[in-house]
VOGU-3710 file (C-alpha; in Angstrom, 3 decimals, decimal comma):
1> mkatlsrrtl> -19,242/-4,517/25,068  -22,199/-3,526/27,208  -24,624/-1,991/24,672  -25,689/-1,942/21,038  -25,697/1,521/19,495  -27,148/3,022/16,351  -24,683/3,997/13,606  -26,239/7,483/13,895  -25,382/7,903/17,607  -24,077/11,400/18,387
11> lrgaggvaig> -22,665/13,091/21,448  -24,971/16,015/22,127  -24,370/19,118/24,256  -25,862/22,442/25,128  -27,214/24,534/22,290  -27,645/21,519/20,018  -23,911/21,059/19,465  -23,211/17,474/18,376  -20,202/15,325/17,480  -20,520/12,227/15,360
21> lpfltamegr> -18,838/9,079/16,618  -16,431/6,757/14,797  -17,508/3,238/13,940  -17,764/1,223/17,168  -18,139/-2,499/17,697  -21,159/-1,620/19,820  -22,844/-0,396/16,648  -22,805/-3,838/15,040  -23,760/-6,098/17,918  -21,900/-8,898/19,612
31> araaagrqka> -21,004/-10,823/16,484  -19,282/-7,804/14,990  -17,482/-7,115/18,261  -16,110/-10,645/18,319  -14,809/-10,238/14,781  -12,985/-7,045/15,629  -13,356/-3,653/14,057  -12,207/-2,620/10,607  -8,830/-0,950/10,568  -7,579/1,567/8,028
41> krfltfffan> -5,887/-0,995/5,844  -3,474/0,029/3,069  -2,430/-1,851/-0,060  0,902/-1,586/-1,804  2,405/-3,291/-4,871  6,193/-3,708/-4,930  7,374/-4,339/-8,503  10,826/-5,409/-9,679  11,762/-6,300/-13,259  12,923/-9,292/-15,293
51> gvnagnwtgt> 11,864/-12,063/-12,900  14,270/-14,313/-11,013  16,649/-17,211/-11,690  15,054/-20,655/-11,906  14,553/-22,010/-8,393  15,343/-18,708/-6,681  11,779/-18,263/-5,413  11,317/-21,786/-4,100  11,151/-21,841/-0,321  10,937/-24,737/2,084
61> ggdtsltlpa> 8,686/-25,281/5,061  4,967/-24,901/5,101  1,972/-23,202/6,648  3,610/-23,106/10,085  7,245/-22,616/9,095  9,208/-20,921/6,360  12,824/-21,162/5,264  13,586/-18,391/2,805  15,466/-19,004/-0,440  18,819/-17,241/-0,867
71> iltpmetlkn> 17,619/-14,053/-2,622  15,028/-13,489/0,103  17,391/-13,746/3,067  17,278/-9,931/3,494  13,700/-10,497/4,753  14,786/-12,905/7,490  14,244/-10,593/10,476  10,764/-9,746/9,220  9,912/-13,274/8,109  7,039/-13,421/10,608
81> kfvllngvgm> 5,340/-10,747/8,464  6,011/-12,402/5,119  4,181/-15,076/3,125  6,016/-16,762/0,242  3,818/-18,104/-2,552  4,864/-20,965/-4,838  2,860/-22,371/-7,730  0,867/-19,230/-8,649  1,045/-18,430/-12,369  -0,409/-15,975/-14,863
91> asardnpgna> -2,739/-18,087/-16,967  -3,956/-15,089/-18,903  -0,363/-14,310/-19,968  0,235/-17,900/-21,086  -2,717/-17,499/-23,478  -1,481/-14,106/-24,740  0,952/-14,157/-27,709  3,343/-11,230/-28,012  6,519/-9,764/-26,545  6,933/-11,632/-23,256
101> hvvgmtnilt> 7,670/-8,541/-21,175  4,793/-6,528/-22,690  2,475/-9,473/-22,123  3,645/-9,826/-18,515  3,394/-6,121/-17,724  -0,090/-5,730/-19,206  -1,375/-8,904/-17,500  0,318/-8,677/-14,120  -2,207/-6,463/-12,299  -5,142/-6,687/-14,721
111> grkfidaggt> -5,538/-10,473/-14,847  -6,492/-10,104/-18,515  -4,879/-10,582/-21,934  -3,746/-7,307/-23,511  -5,613/-5,367/-26,170  -3,646/-6,197/-29,319  -2,109/-3,087/-30,852  -0,461/-4,997/-33,679  2,394/-7,461/-33,803  3,828/-8,297/-30,428
121> fgwgsgitld> 2,558/-5,153/-28,698  -0,573/-4,290/-26,726  -2,131/-2,300/-23,893  -3,784/-3,378/-20,665  -7,398/-4,353/-21,158  -8,881/-3,632/-17,757  -8,573/-1,967/-14,383  -5,595/-3,070/-12,279  -5,813/-4,408/-8,759  -4,229/-1,348/-7,154
131> veigkqlpvp> -6,643/1,073/-8,841  -9,642/-1,143/-8,019  -8,694/-1,287/-4,339  -8,210/2,475/-4,309  -11,695/3,016/-5,681  -13,153/0,622/-3,106  -11,289/2,301/-0,201  -11,399/6,011/-0,964  -9,808/8,623/1,277  -11,783/11,879/1,612
141> ggfeslqfgv> -9,557/14,658/0,352  -6,882/12,188/-0,684  -6,026/10,076/-3,723  -7,682/6,873/-4,857  -4,247/5,501/-5,674  -0,694/6,764/-6,081  1,939/5,373/-8,438  5,565/5,920/-7,279  8,228/5,082/-9,838  12,000/4,855/-10,020
151> qsnksyatka> 13,220/5,275/-13,604  10,086/3,534/-14,805  9,600/5,672/-17,911  13,076/6,301/-19,271  13,600/3,796/-22,077  10,008/3,064/-23,005  8,152/6,294/-22,342  5,444/5,588/-24,925  5,260/1,796/-24,650  3,424/-0,608/-22,384
161> esylsysgpn> 6,604/-1,756/-20,646  6,285/1,346/-18,492  2,695/0,933/-17,299  1,995/-1,199/-14,260  -1,369/0,458/-13,454  -4,504/0,920/-15,558  -7,764/2,692/-14,750  -9,495/0,740/-17,510  -8,943/-0,642/-21,017  -6,208/1,262/-22,873
171> agvpaqddpa> -5,996/3,717/-19,960  -2,498/3,369/-18,547  -1,675/5,254/-15,365  2,019/6,167/-15,470  4,165/6,061/-12,380  5,706/9,369/-11,369  9,510/9,106/-11,311  10,332/12,639/-10,156  10,476/12,933/-6,334  9,913/16,706/-6,468
181> vmfnrvfggt> 6,792/16,339/-8,593  5,500/13,602/-6,322  6,150/15,679/-3,202  4,255/18,678/-4,584  1,390/16,485/-5,721  0,957/14,608/-2,448  2,165/17,025/0,220  2,335/20,421/-1,449  -0,056/23,322/-1,515  -2,057/23,975/1,660
191> wkppvaagaa> -2,088/20,384/2,900  -1,081/19,928/6,515  -0,821/16,759/8,601  -3,224/16,197/11,501  -2,112/17,651/14,821  -1,825/15,519/17,964  -3,719/16,710/21,014  -1,660/19,234/22,985  0,804/19,797/20,150  1,775/23,179/18,783
201> apvgldpsvt> -0,733/24,186/16,157  0,113/25,141/12,587  -1,333/28,238/11,020  -3,179/28,902/7,798  -6,222/26,626/8,175  -8,715/26,972/5,344  -11,005/29,970/6,112  -14,248/27,951/5,661  -13,037/25,389/8,212  -11,833/28,136/10,551
211> agltrrknil> -15,194/29,861/10,559  -17,043/26,645/11,383  -14,684/25,637/14,128  -14,566/29,072/15,688  -18,343/28,924/16,248  -17,709/25,731/18,232  -14,857/26,776/20,448  -15,861/24,691/23,434  -17,356/21,662/21,716  -15,723/19,124/23,997
221> dlvkqdynsl> -16,879/20,898/27,166  -20,430/21,136/25,774  -20,648/17,390/25,137  -18,696/16,262/28,170  -21,784/15,270/30,184  -23,138/13,156/27,309  -19,661/11,627/26,847  -19,470/10,585/30,508  -22,856/8,933/30,181  -21,981/7,081/26,976
231> itqlgsedkm> -18,594/5,825/28,133  -20,169/3,741/30,886  -22,097/1,756/28,287  -19,085/0,690/26,242  -16,449/-2,006/26,420  -12,775/-1,181/26,822  -11,970/-1,182/23,089  -14,859/1,142/22,262  -13,893/3,436/25,136  -10,415/3,798/23,661
241> rvqkhlaeve> -11,891/4,405/20,210  -14,181/7,187/21,403  -11,375/8,785/23,413  -9,109/8,727/20,347  -11,871/10,209/18,202  -12,447/13,027/20,645  -8,723/13,700/20,798  -8,713/14,113/17,020  -11,663/16,522/17,225  -9,862/18,353/19,991
251> aiqarisfdg> -6,697/18,535/17,861  -8,628/20,201/15,055  -10,183/22,602/17,533  -6,730/23,356/18,914  -5,551/24,574/15,536  -7,515/27,815/15,858  -8,389/30,356/18,517  -11,408/32,705/18,586  -9,818/34,915/15,961  -9,041/31,978/13,666
261> agtgtgtgtg> -5,270/32,085/14,254  -3,442/28,828/14,814  -2,421/29,378/18,424  -4,495/26,974/20,440  -3,476/23,809/22,281  -5,738/20,975/23,350  -6,652/19,987/26,894  -9,954/18,132/26,624  -11,252/14,668/27,482  -9,613/12,736/24,644
271> tgtpancqkp> -6,525/10,720/25,513  -5,455/9,401/22,089  -3,683/11,125/19,185  -4,246/11,123/15,425  -2,414/8,644/13,207  1,370/8,974/13,396  1,602/11,264/10,399  4,622/13,418/9,695  4,928/15,434/6,521  8,231/14,505/4,897
281> aeptdygsit> 10,827/17,118/4,077  10,851/18,231/0,472  13,323/15,822/-1,253  16,729/17,215/-2,135  19,095/14,234/-2,043  18,315/12,772/-5,453  19,383/13,267/-9,053  18,114/13,297/-12,614  15,321/10,835/-13,139  17,044/9,630/-16,336
291> dkaqfvnnln> 20,547/9,208/-14,844  21,173/5,520/-14,182  23,731/6,434/-11,527  20,963/8,159/-9,497  18,720/5,074/-9,274  19,486/4,422/-5,580  19,131/8,054/-4,504  15,831/8,407/-6,331  14,554/5,150/-4,847  15,348/6,348/-1,318
301> aqqkmlvaal> 13,643/9,696/-1,900  10,520/8,041/-3,284  10,337/5,508/-0,457  10,301/8,211/2,217  7,326/9,893/0,535  5,566/6,595/-0,047  5,737/5,663/3,623  4,558/9,139/4,648  1,668/9,017/2,115  0,452/5,725/3,616
311> acqrtrsatf> 0,968/6,888/7,222  -0,927/10,120/6,565  -3,619/8,280/4,603  -3,136/10,461/1,548  -4,096/7,220/-0,148  -4,847/3,652/0,871  -3,502/2,097/-2,335  -0,132/2,657/-4,014  2,450/1,087/-6,258  6,237/1,188/-5,901
321> qlslaqsatf> 7,564/0,444/-9,402  11,328/-0,091/-9,497  12,304/0,367/-13,169  10,085/-1,118/-15,883  9,437/-4,372/-17,691  12,445/-5,536/-19,729  14,562/-3,220/-17,563  17,886/-2,084/-19,025  19,251/-0,785/-15,734  22,978/-1,213/-14,969
331> htwvgvneqh> 23,262/-2,159/-11,283  26,808/-0,916/-10,873  26,349/-0,278/-7,141  26,256/-4,041/-6,529  29,166/-4,748/-8,846  27,156/-5,633/-11,961  28,205/-3,705/-15,076  26,000/-5,472/-17,600  22,517/-4,432/-18,612  19,891/-6,238/-16,538
341> hllshktdgd> 17,648/-7,482/-19,351  20,473/-8,785/-21,520  22,029/-10,481/-18,502  18,731/-12,131/-17,617  18,913/-14,106/-20,893  22,207/-15,742/-20,015  22,335/-19,102/-18,268  26,038/-19,606/-17,569  27,193/-19,723/-13,974  28,793/-16,293/-13,903
351> aqallqkiqt> 25,707/-14,602/-15,349  23,405/-16,423/-12,923  25,574/-15,312/-9,987  25,395/-11,679/-11,146  21,629/-11,931/-11,573  21,321/-13,319/-8,073  23,188/-10,257/-6,781  20,650/-8,015/-8,507  17,662/-9,998/-7,262  18,987/-10,051/-3,707
361> wymarlfdlc> 19,516/-6,310/-3,851  15,862/-5,768/-4,808  14,733/-7,997/-1,950  16,928/-5,921/0,386  15,002/-2,849/-0,836  11,776/-4,702/-0,043  13,115/-5,255/3,463  14,012/-1,562/3,824  10,488/-0,622/2,837  8,922/-3,118/5,225
371> kaldsvpddd> 11,220/-2,013/8,042  10,278/1,640/7,449  6,579/0,769/7,533  7,118/-1,323/10,664  8,717/1,638/12,448  5,565/3,762/12,186  2,983/3,233/14,960  -0,486/2,866/13,481  -3,705/2,043/15,280  -2,848/-0,744/17,754
381> gtlldntlil> 0,190/-1,980/15,789  2,460/-0,662/13,083  1,877/0,636/9,584  3,256/-2,647/8,240  0,737/-4,549/10,379  -2,078/-2,621/8,720  -0,656/-2,800/5,178  -0,786/-5,620/2,640  2,152/-5,674/0,194  2,028/-7,640/-3,049
391> vcsevgvght> 5,511/-8,484/-4,405  5,617/-9,222/-8,137  7,559/-9,077/-11,437  6,385/-9,221/-15,049  7,919/-12,658/-15,812  8,817/-15,670/-13,735  12,242/-16,737/-15,005  14,161/-14,195/-17,054  15,646/-16,360/-19,801  12,533/-18,520/-20,356
401> hsysdmpfal> 9,913/-15,793/-19,847  7,907/-18,380/-17,944  4,545/-17,426/-16,434  3,797/-20,735/-14,716  5,370/-20,079/-11,300  5,603/-16,346/-10,749  7,659/-14,616/-7,999  4,638/-13,629/-5,915  4,759/-12,943/-2,182  2,744/-11,072/0,402
411> aggaggalng> 4,099/-8,944/3,249  2,486/-7,081/6,114  -0,526/-7,985/8,168  -3,536/-6,511/6,307  -4,916/-5,236/9,600  -4,716/-8,661/11,232  -6,212/-10,587/8,288  -2,887/-12,118/7,146  -0,624/-14,326/9,216  3,053/-14,360/8,223
421> grllkydnat> 6,010/-16,700/8,489  4,492/-19,149/6,006  5,126/-20,842/2,697  1,976/-21,522/0,715  2,265/-24,011/-2,138  -0,311/-24,302/-4,908  -0,726/-26,477/-7,963  -1,038/-24,238/-10,992  -3,125/-21,597/-9,240  -3,948/-18,373/-11,138
431> hndlytsiln> -3,020/-14,890/-10,070  -6,668/-13,963/-10,671  -7,605/-16,093/-7,670  -4,712/-14,646/-5,680  -6,079/-11,180/-6,316  -9,563/-12,252/-5,258  -7,971/-13,372/-1,991  -6,223/-10,014/-1,680  -9,498/-8,126/-2,151  -11,016/-10,238/0,600
441> lmgipatnfg> -8,024/-9,615/2,894  -8,555/-5,896/2,335  -12,165/-6,250/3,469  -13,607/-6,017/-0,053  -16,141/-8,760/-0,864  -15,220/-10,430/-4,180  -15,509/-13,791/-5,879  -13,322/-13,006/-8,888  -10,956/-10,479/-10,425  -9,921/-9,891/-14,033
451> dtkyckgpla> -11,021/-12,279/-16,771  -13,474/-14,714/-15,148  -12,209/-17,415/-17,510  -9,241/-17,772/-15,156  -11,156/-17,486/-11,862  -12,156/-20,294/-9,543  -12,374/-18,372/-6,294  -10,105/-17,221/-3,475  -6,995/-19,298/-2,841  -7,170/-21,601/0,142
461> gig> -5,046/-20,822/3,168  -4,261/-17,151/2,605  -6,858/-15,558/4,869
//
């Protein structure tokens, strides 16, 4: 870095035409440059139901090495982007009488005891981590958070077992199970992905945008002289950032010609391209959202849209909810013909072996998701590198409903803030403090999350 610039620095050209610049390290001085710039981080919660067998989440190794337990072996080839957590519990749930699965589901992302609705039932009593992060990292024109579900509302459509997310007390945010509905919500209407410089331009840009851009047909030529002057003052990273920004401006300009039709192509000074965003095809290969036999097809359809939603920054916070608390799914595709929840209460060897098949299958789906994210270039890495995934379930061990050592894990890189390939062991840590750490990893200053009764501060060793 060669200079310190104002956050209000503009490229100016003839006739008063100006282009605002992206955030540059040169705008925050040498200390900020050394720390690196903020990336467009995303947050994702991966939920699976009914917990795990006792001991199935216990890894070996430490902060510099990790040996995965059996059910997590599907993650082996991405182990360097995975952090296994042992010894993190839900203290709020331990203090919360009621149906164990309702308690777990209403506590898992709120970090608070539920609001008692009578008997063993209740509703979440505060905002959930995913919704809070979405509010803190809004996307202009996008969604604060998106909730993708796979048969998450079938058996308990009006009960708290279905709700992973809350916008506040008693305000459950249901996951959307229907791929067609989700596609139309996220990618339907007039929305179009950004266009890379030099690419064929789509038509039908909003008329108000067209009019403004038409008046600025040769913006990049007008500011070229100022650009050439600025670029000599910047370090290599900032140069690349400005070039990418101008390419994005050029791509927008390329979408229209003088008459507003989408026929232009870009040939200006920018050398980068927008984020690797491709609008997914409208889903067709899925079935009824209430047909247990369609679980896998629906999961695959939802995953494709989830990855695209994060790549296109339709949101920076999402949940992927596979079934619901106290899930009654029959996992026949892995050779298990008994209902998941009932099976989770059995402790004999045959039942435990079948449960391990189910749990391993869910971890294979986690791997598929991580692999898909890792295949998408994003910024100077991959989408997985710039995403933080929280892995969780509503109980620890199925037959005991334990909350003392929950199946928590983190995947991805959080934009360089999280180092993988590690096992982190804690002594009765709370998930409130884990979530404080997650907020910090996402670049959100925080000293607590949820009920402060259970908060001591960020967990050591995560960041």
